N, C-alpha and C positions, 0 to 999 in steps of 0.2 A: 407440477404435480408435487404431492408430498411424499417425501421419502418413505421407504418401507419402515425404517427406524422410528420416524415420527408417527407414522400410522399405527404401530404397535404401542409406542407410548401412550398415545390416546386412547387406545384399547384397554390398556392396563389401568390407566386413569380411572376410566369408567368403570372397570371391574372392581377397583378398590373402593370407589364411591358406593357401588350397589351392595358390596360385601359388607362394609363397615360403616357406611353413611359418612366416610370422611371425604371431604372435597379439597381440591388443590394440593394433593399430595405428589411429590415428585416421585414419578415412576423411574426408579433407578435401573434402567435398560441399557445393557451394553452389548457391544459385538462379543461373542464368546471367545474366550482365550484359546480354546482349543477346538479343532475341527469335530472331535468326537462328542463334544458336548452339544453340537448343533451350530446354528448361526448366530442366535442371540440369547443373552441370558438376563433374567430379571433378578435383581439383588435386593429388591425393596423390601422383602418379608422381613429380615432382621431388624433395621431400624422401626418398621411398624410394629413388630413384636413387643418392643420396649414400651411404645405408647399404649397398645392394646393389653399389655401384660398377658400375652399368649405365646405358646411355643411357636418359633418362626415356621415350622414346617406345616403346623395348623393353619397358620396365615396364609401360607402359599396355597394350600390345598382349598381353602375358602375362596380365594382370590380365583383360582381356576374354574371353580364352580360357575362364575359369572363371566368368565372371559370368553370372547367370540372370536376367534381367529380362524375358523375353518377355510376361509377364502385365501388365506395367507400361508398358513403353517400346517405342518402335520401335528397331530395331537400333542400338545406340551405335556411335559413330564417334570414332576418334583424331584429334585436330586439333593443329596446332602442334607444339610441342616434347614434348607428352605429355598434353595435356588430353583428357578423354573427355566427350563432350557426348551427353545423352539428351534426347530428346522424348517426352513421355508420349503414351499412346495415348487417343484420346477416349473409347474403350470403358471404360478405366479410371477417367477422371474421371466419366463417367456413373454408373457403379456406386458410386462412392465418394459423390457427390452424393446419390444416392439413399439410401444406407445413413446418411448423416448427416442428411439430412433427415426420416428416420423415428425419429430418436434424440431424446429430449427434452433430452439433455445435449450435443447437436451434436457427438457422436464424442469427447467429452472423457472419459478413463477415470476411475475412482476409485482413488484410492491405496489402499494397506493403511492402514486407519485407525490412527492414534496419538492420543494425548492431546497436544495442544499448547496452550502459553500465549503469548498475545501481550500483551505489557505496553506500554500506549501511552497517549498523552494527559498523563496525571499532573500536573494543575495543583496550585498550593500553596493551602491554606485561607487565607481573608482577603485573598486576591490575586485580582483579576479576570483571567481569562484572556485572554491577549494574542496578538498575531499569531504569536509564538514558538510558541504551542501548536497552531497551524493545522497545521502539517507532521505533527507527532507524531500528531494526532488523526485526520486523513485518510489518511495513509499507513499507520498502524495498522491503521485500518478496512478499507482496501482489502486488505491482507495477510491479515486475519482472514476477509474475505470469500471471497477465493481460496482459503485453506486449508479453510475449511468446505466450500466447493463440490467441492473435492478429495477430500472423504470425511473428514476429520479431525475429532476431537472437540476443538472449539477453546473455551478459557477466555479471554474478553476482560478483562484486568484493568486497573483504573485505580488506580495506585499513587500516590495523592494524597498531598502533603505535609502530613500532619494531626498532626505530632507535632514537638518540638524546642524549641529555647532561644527562639524567636520568640514561642511561645505563653505564656511568662512575661510578656513585654511587652505582649501583647494582652489577657490576663486581668487584669493589674494595671491597665491603661488602661480596660477595661471596668468594673472595680470602682469606678474613681475617678470616671469620667464618667457611668456609668449604673448605680448600685448596684441600682435597683429591677428591672433585667433579671436579677437573679439570684434573686428569689423563686420559689417553687415554682409560684406561680398566674400567673407573668408570661408574656405573649404578645409581649414587647418585640421589635421589629425593628431590627436596628442600622442599616439603610438602606445608604448607599454604603460598602461594605467597603474599597475602595480608599483612600477618603478617611479611613476610620477606621483602617486601617493607617498611613498617612502621619502621622497626628496622633499616634498612639502612639509612632511611630518619632521624631518630634521631641522628644517628652517623655524618650524613652529616651537620646537623645543629648545633651540638654541639662541634664537633671536627675539628678545623681548618686544622690540619695536614691531617685528613682523607679526608677533602673536597679537599686539594690541591692534594692529590693522586688520587682522584676520577676524577678531571679534566684531570690529565694525562693519566688515563685509556680512556677517550674519544678520546685523540689524538691516542693512541695505537690502539683501535679499529678502527678508521677511516683509520689508516695506514695499517690495515689487519694483525696485530699482532696476531700470531696463538693461543696463550694461550686466548687472549681477544675475539677471535672470537669463541673459544671453550665454554668460559663461556657465551657469548651471545646466542649462539646456543642453549645451555642447558636451558637458561631462556626461550627463545622463544617457544621450544618444550613442556616444562612443562606447559606454559600458553596456547599452542595450545590444548593441551590435555583437559584442563579445558573448554575452549571456546567450543570444539566440543560435549563435554558432554551436554552442554545446547542446542547447534544447533541440536543435535539428538533429544532431547526432544520437540523442537519447530518445527521440520522437516524443518529445513533451510539448504539450500545448496549453498555454497559460493565457490569462487576461491580467495585464499588468495594472495595478492600481497601488501605487506606492504610498508612502507616509504622506507625501505632499498633498496628495488628493483629499486628505481629511482636514487640511489646515483651516478651511473655512468654518468648521464645525467646532473647533476647539474651544472658542470662548463660550459657544452656548454650552458645552458640556460643563465647564466650569461654573457658569451661571446657575444651571440647572442643579448641580451638586451642591451649591452654596444654599439655594431655596429649599432643598431638601435637609438642610441642616447637617450634611454629611462632611464639611470641610472643617478641618482643624488646622492652625498656624503652628507648626514645629519648626524651630530654628530659622524662621523666616520663610520657610516654604509652605505650601498648602498641601495637605495630604488627608486621606481618608483612612482611618484606622478600623480595619476589618476584623470582628471578633474572630478569635482562635488562631491569629498569625502573632509570632513572636520571633524576636532576634535571638541569636546565641545566648545573651545574657538573661533571656527570659522576659524581656520587656516588649511591649506591644511594638509591632512592625509596622511603620507608616506605608502606605501606598502614595508617592509623591505624584501629584498631579500638575503642580505648578511649582518651579523651582524658585529660590530665594531671589534670583535674578529677574524674575518674571517669565522666563521660558518655559515652554512645555516639554514633556518627554515622552517615553514610549508608552508609558501607562495612560497618558491623556489620550495619545492617538488610537490606542487600543480600545479605549472605551467609546471614542468618537465612531470608530469603525464598527463596533458592536450595534450601536444605535443605528447607523446607516444600514447595516447589512439586515437588521430586523425591520426597520420602518420603511426602507426604501427598496432594497432587494427583495424583501418578504421572505427572508430565509427561515426555515423551520428547524435546520440543524446547520450548526457552523462548526467545522472540524478544523482544528489548528494542528499542523504537522511541525513539531519542532523538537529539538534535542530536549532531553529530561531535565537539564539544567534549568529549564524556564518554567518548569512545572509549578513552582511556588508563585511565580509571577502571575501566570494565567489563573491560577486557583484564587488568587487575590483579586484579579481583574473581573472575573466571572462573578465573584460573590460581590463585589462593589456595584456592578451593573444590575445585579438582582436587588440589592440594597436600595439603589435609585429608582427601582420599579421599571426598569427599560426592558427587561426580560420577561415576556409573558409565559404562562404556564405551559403552553404548547411548543415553546421553542427550546432546543437543547443546545448547549455549548460544550464542545468536547474538546480536551487537549490530547493530542496523540504523541505521546512521547517516543523517543527512540535513544538508544545508546551511542557509544562512540565507536569509530573504526580504528583498530589497534593495529601495530605493525608486529612483526615476528617476535619482538621483544616484550610484547604485551603491554606497551606503552601508546600514547596517542600517535598516529602514524604520521612520520615527518621524514623529509628527504634527509639524505646523508649529512647535509649541511645544518640540518636542525629546522629548516623551513617547513611550513605547512604545504603539503602536497597539492599542487594545482590540479583541479579536476580535469582539464584539458589534456594535462600530460599523462595523466592516469588513464584516461581513456584511449589516448593514442598509443599508449604502451599495450593496453589490453587488445587493440585490433592488431597491432604489429605481432603479438604473440600468437593470435589466433591465425595469422597468416604463416607463421612459421610451422604452426601445428599442420594446417592443411597442405602446405607445400611438402612436407616431410611424409604425410599420408600419400598423396598423390605420387611422389616419387617411389615410395615403397611398393605401391600397387601398379606402377607402369602406367598410369592414366595420363591422358592429355587433357587439359583444362584451359579454357579462354582466360585472359588477363581480367576480362569482366567479371567472370564467375569467381576468381580468386578474390578480386577486390570487395564484391558484394558479400561474399561468404565470410571473409577476414571482418567485415564491419559488423554484420549481423551476429555472428557467433561471439565475437570479442566483447560486443556491447551486451549481448545476452548473458554472457558469462558474469559480468560484473553486476548487472541487475539481478540475477537470479541468485548470486552468492549473498547479496545483501538481504534481498527479500525472504530468503529460506531461513533466515535467522529470526529468532524471537525479537522483535524490534526494541522490546524495553531493555535488552541486554548489549553489551559490548560484544564485537566479534573481531577476529583477527583476519587481516586482508591478505590473501595470498593467491597470486597468479596461478601457480601450479596447481592448487587445488581446484579452483573454479573453473579451469579450463581441462580437467580430467575427463576422460570419457567414462570413468566408473565413479559411483557415488552419486549424492544428492547434487547434481551440477546441471548446468543448462546444456552442455553437449551431451549429456546421457539422456535428457528428455528429448532433445532434437534428434538423437540417433534414434530412439524408440519411433518416433513420428516418421523419420525417414525409412525406417524398415517397413512400416506399413506401405508407404508410398511405393516402396519397390516391389511388395507382394502384389500391389494393385497394378503396376505397370506391366507385371509378368501376366496377371490374370487377364487384363485388357487386351494383351497380345495374343493370349490363347482364345477368349471368347468375346472380347469387346463388351461385356455386360457389367463390368466391376464398377464400382462407384469410385471416381478419382477426383471429382470437383467439390466434395463435401455436402453433396445433396444426401438428404436422408435415404436410409436403405429401406427397401420394402422385403427384405428376407423375413422368412419365419425363422424362429430361434428354435434349435434343438440342443439342449445341453446334456452331455453324457459324461464328460470327463471331470475329475475334481478342480483341474487348473481352469476349465471353462466356468464353473460355477463361481470361484473365488474372483475370476476377472468380471464376471457379469454383477456379482453383487458390489464390487467396488464401484463399477461404472454407474451403479444406480444411487450412489451416494454423493454424486456431484452437486445436486440441488441443496443438500444439506450444509455442504461446505460453503458455497458461494453465499448463500443466504446468511450463514453464521458470519462471515467476513463482513457483511454489509451492516452488521449489528456491533462486532467487536474490533473491526478495523485492524485484523491481523493476518496479513498476507502469506506469513509463513505457513499457515494451516493449509493454504491452497498448494503451496511448494511441496509440503509433505504428502498430500493427496496425490499430486502428480507423479512424485518419485515412486509412491507405492503403486500406482497405477502402472508406470514403466516397468516395474519389477514384475508385477503379476502378469503383464503382457508378454514380457520375454520368458517367464516360465510357461505360460500358456503355448507360445510359439515353439518352444523346445520339445513340448510333449504332445501337441496335436497338429497333425498333418492339416494344412489348409487347402492348397489347390489339389492335392492329390487323394482327397478324401471323397466318400460317396457324396453324390449330388445334394441331398438335404443337409449333411453336414458341412458340405463344402459352403452352401450359400449361408448357413448359420454361422460359420466361423468366419466368412468374409465379413459378414454383418457385425462380428464382435471386433474385427480388425478396423472396419470403418468407424464404428462408434468410438473405438479407442482413439483414432486418429483424430477425430472430430472433438473428442474431449480435451485431448492434448492441445489441439489448436486453439480451442476456446480459452482453456485455462491459462495457456501461455500468453494469449492475447490480453487477458486481464491483468497479467503482470507487466504488459508492456513488451512482450518478447515475440518476435515474429517466427514463423516455423521456417525450416529449409528442406526441400524436396529430397535432397540426398546429402550424405555426409562422407 
């Protein structure tokens, strides 16, 4: 269904067109800033007045003559210099609530299905995932969840760094330090891959003979040497196990298709670029000069696609990936979720692909950038020793802190809980806190990581959302004990809604905005909008709960208020699921 706000915007657009013959005018309609103004306020008369050279109040009155909202609103009024205020009819809200409550999708329409690729996470082989991968992984996952719910065919790709010159170094060190690992019958485990990488890097930096042999290993690997491929496979497999341990904890599902996947297509990319006349030799390398891109000195910035030594690089692989994803995967939208520092790279790559004629007009390439995770000092989050924070260590600490929180709460309330409950709760709430703290931020900016803030029971945090959901479940457990008629399993309520109190109206109007929020995120890829919506929903529900008796009210009010509780819980559960966060029945 279309939200009331969108319906009213369409009505104002039609009224403006009829009144002044103006098409495609943006109806500046917003929620009223004060309840005494009504529910919505039209602010479009002022900018229209400048265009029409008329007093804004006269413009507003003219629009009102052509506005038809009797089915939605009480008679609108013009206020001040030309604002139009509207107050929704209770009957309209009752009808909308009933329609949404009967819908398993809570009124969110399905889009015309398209094939969409979301490229996210993308760690590097032989390097442990660190806090820098956190944002790409959970932002990308949330975007993929929203797009899937919207009805699209979503392919979640993990473009891991599993190829390149660093593998010569790693393979050379593996052959030198653990030659037994390369026998066919070997079940050798490398162990700490980060430590292995560091030791191999020290050898590479300090030993010229080792460095030369490592470069030779790159050639052997690229030529398909059997032993080099075996070593490369061992490194990839053991890294993959470590990645999957983290993905399991985060409930992330990905299809791995690393850089190596596109190796067979790189030569064709260069051939086609050359035939298109796009390649220029610069300092021995082959590059594309994309108009509009300059270096710090103001000189044209080359997009290198083949290095002076004949090797390919990230840009070549990314161009090959675009061609494959469009021509083979048949993607209509390709979303890349990476840090903001890669913005220029992707802008160049996208432009180059279009210059080459590889991107049809009906295909959209999107870079979704995000900022840094900062420590309390406002600098990039590091360990006390100055190392990058390992993602596994960060998640383990979140789970442990959640356990301390629930154990303290259980002890304070004198409750008895099973070890299984404590373990599941600690994992669910700890991971939820980390995810929500990140997703609630505007992804384009940096944010300060704080366990204390993200695990707080007050404020815009996961525990606050989960507590609101658990509170509804408590109401339903009590109601079911009394009558056995309450909805506790997420099924649509068949209650008729009767709104009488201001807090009921506020909660109802907010519940009916869910489709507007989710539909918007499927277009702008900003999950923080959903977090803000859920936080406000939890606040409005708590105000409603404090001001409106639910189980002890008259039968018609009781049914209506239970229906509002049910719709709130279902909205919270759906919204949190789109963020990759499970609910808990009690807190």
